[in-house]
Steps between C-alpha positions, in 0.01 A plus 500: 500500500178670609171428324480858372836460331397181323267685268764763440749229413262364237464849353875544494559167327492674160777738605725224632430251221496736203763757594739261674487238226535764231794650689668159533472448124635848436794462738579159348512638147676827590742399775516130584283210614369499856771371729281297739289191452178683589373835617221554751326808640328510837290789634504553876348754735691765693819479292696822566630527142326434170694178442783295643714282277652157546630255241207395282247646742358851553295600804271790407272714710124478470504876446573416137166323465195689384127424478320414177332839467833687492691540176843346491744765629755459223748736656533306826394136514645357175820702546545364852427143392747527211757665726473205737565268207795712381647467850539127427751599233668808649500426871501118504686387187725808523607663826726792583863416573542798734257742668619764252356283221149481648378776266575278201266223615210738564573680174492176301174401663343835419631487143357153442164602646480819293601314184214255543250772596581670170358198317194512724419873501677629188807706421339837578408394852851357542675821397255714697577301814875525442466876458310524827764290676784710357335822616445347842866397525611852407273639770610262777869453422618796706738453794477122468770231478597349168344182368804291594484631858136412559558127549690547825247737660169329421490360855476854636182584316335234279302774327818591314444180301217678319725780375785262415262284295357808330836645400658166411219420258528837326881476481476163327234643269723785376793259479287273283416799279868573444593139434223438248572829327874446465518129422150411383503195728236388747657723763458423869267208425785316333739577786254369760438194285872421494528524878194282557617238251843487664347462847316185385828327412551359850782733605406650837723802443305590185197573717672803650507814289698819555483851359846471345410175320176651378689808383747291301227289343301805389812668364597192303154443361435864413846570355521839669675637812272521803743613771353849524144363497552273801709761678231768490183289532616217732797623703394864524173660606270767364349575161580785258286799415554661161428857396475517120504817291500520121513761229468475123784665310353609166834603356670166558181291481569317826323461833735611777432315825634510855442220752590594855504258794380639831483187720777634729287804578205269563700301757621814675150643521374172642738497797293706748173310544207534733381209712296259291275249683541247220880490523561609859563148635720409203712811550553414867604142421737608223653767722548250782660245264713768330337448163550806285385609159699387201691756300361580157742493206649831401352466153259242364636385166361296214325527164171683465272484198347828386215497251417820315171512312569752227260718304413230248395265779799267456674392824879507491694322774837611632709327768696726733769368733469684831837526675497839675277706723428735210471329164481727197437363154349587166236294322488542121167605353374280217176655372562733208172684499359630827174598333399134507416539866282803430311341212445183700357694793271694269366177353438368849304811593293470184431138577378596847254753359389273214594749226774307324261338248652158575836600353821368649331277755798267503717780640263599781648391833337722760149612594346187351418287806225557756263793540608849402379757754426818307161628622502799732337312788750213462793741501359667812433172680846362432675838540670462165720769350650514156860578418585867499616685187856496632488125562358441152783697344758310705344167408509584130862607527628198691745268328399184686186361662653381828811343651493176695784435747599144597270360235618141563436516878856421610523730803349531846484875506288811494511706182410866494499612139441860402226468239194721448156363588390439142793263445389291797150500356636372168690228681187395689293493181742326267748288699365147541743404777319486833814621681504814286134560581560456871791743490280765341214445747737537793656805342182693433307378808 
């Protein structure tokens, strides 16, 4: 190693020692003990990839090293180091039985890495990253093969490994959400732990893992059918797009909703494409090898959690089973007095102006954090506008604060919900979930 890299290696010792050792302890407690006798990391120059894995030994690129005057890039270096360690479990201790099962190995590795990074960076960062990955999958998964078909075409374009790893990790994430929600178990972590423990028993065949075996193990552990889940997310391609409309029926005191899937239209619109320099070579190789896009399922099915924040501020959750292209349903309304929403908003406005005489401070939820821009020069500088008289009247007459679709984050999809702007503002101000905040920011951007 060059002399310039020696100092970098000393600076990176904290990353390797602290993060790797902490990750080993975490993987041991969560999944199983490390399979090898020892684990070593070596940094070399001019390595084409970030790391290369062998049994008990990872060769990493010096690009991961950083000088002492640079803050630790938490989003790159520790994640790569931990991913190299996770490859010792899913990639060395467990290998794919067939090329069609390659997605499962990369998905397990990504899931293990993300699970550890959640303990390192926090749950909000973890969910924010998963939301970004899900949106990226929805954007890229157009005219592409299915996850099970990627393993046999990686030799054509190794860059496809990046997308397969991205989608596989998100698919296991939403599968974990469904398993933990339905059975209350440890979810995918427990399934991976069982496979790793079995592989240490000395049976060579237990090292190989297949999609069908993984499917059966998840179905048995979660006590719910998963045939449709694996069919649409593993053996088919594409992601759904939902158009949501809702209307409050005052006479029947229900919220009438319609969820319409439009992913078929999205696929048809995506057929004619202009030449793209980033995918031109891949398109030529796939055309020459007769690799074609996977067919999306006719309808994406599964449960979806809908959370309605009613006028009294109480969230009510409802689970809808989506089975058709157009799903119509009615959600019962629980709040008896709609005027609660109006009185609450009036108290919040009084709290913002400081004229409430310290009454009802426990009920104030909005306009109480940060600076309030009210001066004329501040309003002009920030180009602020207040709600119009019509919007104020509509806000006072609304029966609910906002509606949150897929509140449990169990879908890789794009949701277009027909809500007025002030409902998105309420969601941004009051919903503590970072995914809900990201959805609003992307909506109103």
